[in-house]
Phi, psi and omega in degrees: 000313183292324176298324179294317178298318179297318178296316180294322178295317178296320178295320178294321178295319178297317178297320182296329180273327188266319188296317181301321179294320178294321178290320181297321180273359180060042175267072187289322178295319177296323178295321178294315179296316178302315181295318180296314181293321178295318178298316180297317180295318179294319179297317178294320179295319179294317179297318180296321181291338178265013178061037173277135180287117180257125183292148178277129181298333181295327178298319178293320178296317177299320180297321181286320188262356180296317177299321178296319179296316179295322179295318179293327178294326179291332179288000000 
Protein backbone atom coordinates (compact mmCIF):
# COMPACT_ATOMS: atom_id res chain seq x y z
CA UNK A 1 0.00 0.00 0.00
CA UNK A 2 2.70 2.50 0.97
CA UNK A 3 4.82 2.02 -2.16
CA UNK A 4 1.77 2.81 -4.29
CA UNK A 5 1.08 5.96 -2.29
CA UNK A 6 4.74 7.00 -2.63
CA UNK A 7 4.69 6.47 -6.39
CA UNK A 8 1.49 8.49 -6.74
CA UNK A 9 2.86 11.32 -4.59
CA UNK A 10 6.02 11.49 -6.71
CA UNK A 11 3.95 11.51 -9.90
CA UNK A 12 1.81 14.35 -8.54
CA UNK A 13 4.95 16.31 -7.63
CA UNK A 14 6.39 15.82 -11.11
CA UNK A 15 3.10 17.03 -12.61
CA UNK A 16 3.05 20.04 -10.29
CA UNK A 17 6.48 21.11 -11.53
CA UNK A 18 6.14 20.30 -15.25
CA UNK A 19 2.53 20.93 -16.29
CA UNK A 20 2.27 24.66 -15.49
CA UNK A 21 5.28 25.46 -17.67
CA UNK A 22 3.93 23.41 -20.55
CA UNK A 23 0.55 25.12 -20.28
CA UNK A 24 2.10 28.59 -20.00
CA UNK A 25 4.14 28.03 -23.16
CA UNK A 26 1.12 26.39 -24.87
CA UNK A 27 2.97 23.14 -25.61
CA UNK A 28 -0.19 21.08 -25.79
CA UNK A 29 1.26 18.24 -27.87
CA UNK A 30 4.18 17.96 -25.46
CA UNK A 31 1.72 17.88 -22.58
CA UNK A 32 -0.15 14.97 -24.17
CA UNK A 33 3.08 13.02 -24.72
CA UNK A 34 4.28 13.85 -21.19
CA UNK A 35 0.98 12.68 -19.71
CA UNK A 36 0.96 9.41 -21.66
CA UNK A 37 4.55 8.57 -20.73
CA UNK A 38 4.03 9.53 -17.09
CA UNK A 39 0.87 7.41 -16.91
CA UNK A 40 2.65 4.43 -18.48
CA UNK A 41 5.61 4.80 -16.11
CA UNK A 42 3.42 5.13 -13.03
CA UNK A 43 1.34 2.12 -14.08
CA UNK A 44 4.46 0.00 -14.58
CA UNK A 45 5.95 1.12 -11.27
CA UNK A 46 2.76 0.33 -9.40
CA UNK A 47 2.51 -3.08 -11.08
CA UNK A 48 6.17 -3.80 -10.24
CA UNK A 49 5.66 -2.76 -6.61
CA UNK A 50 2.70 -5.18 -6.38
CA UNK A 51 4.88 -8.07 -7.69
CA UNK A 52 3.07 -8.36 -11.00
CA UNK A 53 5.16 -10.22 -13.58
CA UNK A 54 6.03 -7.69 -16.28
CA UNK A 55 7.22 -9.22 -19.55
CA UNK A 56 10.65 -8.33 -20.87
CA UNK A 57 10.49 -6.52 -24.25
CA UNK A 58 13.57 -8.40 -25.44
CA UNK A 59 11.61 -11.67 -25.30
CA UNK A 60 9.09 -10.27 -27.77
CA UNK A 61 11.82 -9.02 -30.09
CA UNK A 62 13.47 -12.46 -30.00
CA UNK A 63 10.12 -14.10 -30.78
CA UNK A 64 9.63 -11.86 -33.81
CA UNK A 65 13.14 -12.10 -35.25
CA UNK A 66 14.07 -15.71 -34.44
CA UNK A 67 12.53 -17.14 -37.66
CA UNK A 68 14.44 -14.56 -39.70
CA UNK A 69 17.65 -15.42 -37.88
CA UNK A 70 17.18 -19.14 -38.48
CA UNK A 71 16.43 -18.49 -42.15
CA UNK A 72 19.58 -16.37 -42.53
CA UNK A 73 21.70 -19.07 -40.85
CA UNK A 74 20.52 -21.60 -43.45
CA UNK A 75 21.74 -19.34 -46.24
